[in-house]
ZADO-1210 file (C-alpha; in nm, 4 decimals, padded with zeros to 6 digits):
<atoms>
<atom x="00.0000" y="00.0000" z="00.0000" code="MET" pos="1"/>
<atom x="00.1484" y="00.3339" z="-00.1074" code="ALA" pos="2"/>
<atom x="00.1876" y="00.6202" z="00.1362" code="LYS" pos="3"/>
<atom x="00.0017" y="00.9362" z="00.0401" code="ASN" pos="4"/>
<atom x="00.2273" y="01.2425" z="00.0855" code="GLU" pos="5"/>
<atom x="-00.0563" y="01.4840" z="00.0097" code="ASN" pos="6"/>
<atom x="-00.2375" y="01.4031" z="00.3360" code="ARG" pos="7"/>
<atom x="-00.1471" y="01.6254" z="00.6312" code="GLN" pos="8"/>
<atom x="-00.2686" y="01.5843" z="00.9900" code="PHE" pos="9"/>
<atom x="-00.4049" y="01.9031" z="01.1444" code="VAL" pos="10"/>
<atom x="-00.5972" y="01.9953" z="01.4556" code="GLY" pos="11"/>
<atom x="-00.9058" y="02.2113" z="01.4792" code="LEU" pos="12"/>
<atom x="-00.9155" y="02.4837" z="01.7437" code="LYS" pos="13"/>
<atom x="-01.2305" y="02.6497" z="01.8749" code="CYS" pos="14"/>
<atom x="-01.2269" y="03.0207" z="01.7961" code="SER" pos="15"/>
<atom x="-01.4338" y="03.1028" z="02.1050" code="ARG" pos="16"/>
<atom x="-01.2708" y="02.9114" z="02.3929" code="CYS" pos="17"/>
<atom x="-00.9406" y="02.8162" z="02.2254" code="GLY" pos="18"/>
<atom x="-00.9618" y="02.4463" z="02.3106" code="LYS" pos="19"/>
<atom x="-00.7769" y="02.2240" z="02.0634" code="LEU" pos="20"/>
<atom x="-00.9970" y="01.9300" z="01.9666" code="ILE" pos="21"/>
<atom x="-01.0912" y="01.7249" z="01.6628" code="ARG" pos="22"/>
<atom x="-00.7658" y="01.6062" z="01.5073" code="PRO" pos="23"/>
<atom x="-00.8277" y="01.5463" z="01.1384" code="THR" pos="24"/>
<atom x="-00.6447" y="01.5160" z="00.8101" code="SER" pos="25"/>
<atom x="-00.6695" y="01.7213" z="00.4953" code="LYS" pos="26"/>
<atom x="-00.5407" y="01.6949" z="00.1422" code="ASN" pos="27"/>
<atom x="-00.2995" y="01.9858" z="00.1050" code="LYS" pos="28"/>
<atom x="-00.3106" y="01.9680" z="-00.2751" code="ARG" pos="29"/>
<atom x="-00.6885" y="02.0173" z="-00.2929" code="ASN" pos="30"/>
<atom x="-00.7181" y="02.2599" z="00.0032" code="THR" pos="31"/>
<atom x="-00.4007" y="02.4701" z="00.0357" code="PRO" pos="32"/>
<atom x="-00.5817" y="02.7308" z="00.2493" code="ASP" pos="33"/>
<atom x="-00.6496" y="02.6852" z="00.6202" code="LYS" pos="34"/>
<atom x="-00.9646" y="02.4930" z="00.7092" code="LEU" pos="35"/>
<atom x="-01.2511" y="02.6743" z="00.8778" code="GLU" pos="36"/>
<atom x="-01.5633" y="02.4797" z="00.9774" code="MET" pos="37"/>
<atom x="-01.8601" y="02.5136" z="01.2090" code="LYS" pos="38"/>
<atom x="-01.8641" y="02.2266" z="01.4584" code="LYS" pos="39"/>
<atom x="-02.0069" y="02.1538" z="01.8020" code="TYR" pos="40"/>
<atom x="-01.7702" y="02.2418" z="02.0879" code="CYS" pos="41"/>
<atom x="-01.8388" y="02.0372" z="02.4035" code="PRO" pos="42"/>
<atom x="-01.6548" y="02.2944" z="02.6156" code="ASN" pos="43"/>
<atom x="-01.8684" y="02.5904" z="02.4953" code="CYS" pos="44"/>
<atom x="-02.1766" y="02.3693" z="02.4506" code="ARG" pos="45"/>
<atom x="-02.2694" y="02.5295" z="02.1193" code="GLN" pos="46"/>
<atom x="-02.1775" y="02.5374" z="01.7517" code="ASN" pos="47"/>
<atom x="-01.8704" y="02.7537" z="01.6927" code="THR" pos="48"/>
<atom x="-01.6172" y="02.8146" z="01.4169" code="VAL" pos="49"/>
<atom x="-01.3147" y="02.5853" z="01.4287" code="PHE" pos="50"/>
<atom x="-00.9905" y="02.6950" z="01.2605" code="LYS" pos="51"/>
<atom x="-00.6964" y="02.4827" z="01.1511" code="GLU" pos="52"/>
<atom x="-00.3832" y="02.4634" z="01.3679" code="THR" pos="53"/>
<atom x="-00.0771" y="02.2426" z="01.3664" code="LYS" pos="54"/>
<atom x="-00.1177" y="01.9186" z="01.5538" code="LEU" pos="55"/>
<atom x="00.1416" y="01.8905" z="01.8320" code="GLY" pos="56"/>
<atom x="00.3237" y="01.5608" z="01.8632" code="LYS" pos="57"/>
</atoms>
């Protein structure tokens, strides 16, 4: 099975409380810009905007 170099692991950070949750991967060839999605934040207990950050290892 070939390794896909276009996949990059990123984390999503809540723009309201700043909690880093939801590690995910994205294809950096198809989406070179930073991800920005509305998701449910369990810390804020509401739907907020999540922005892409680097995933710490």
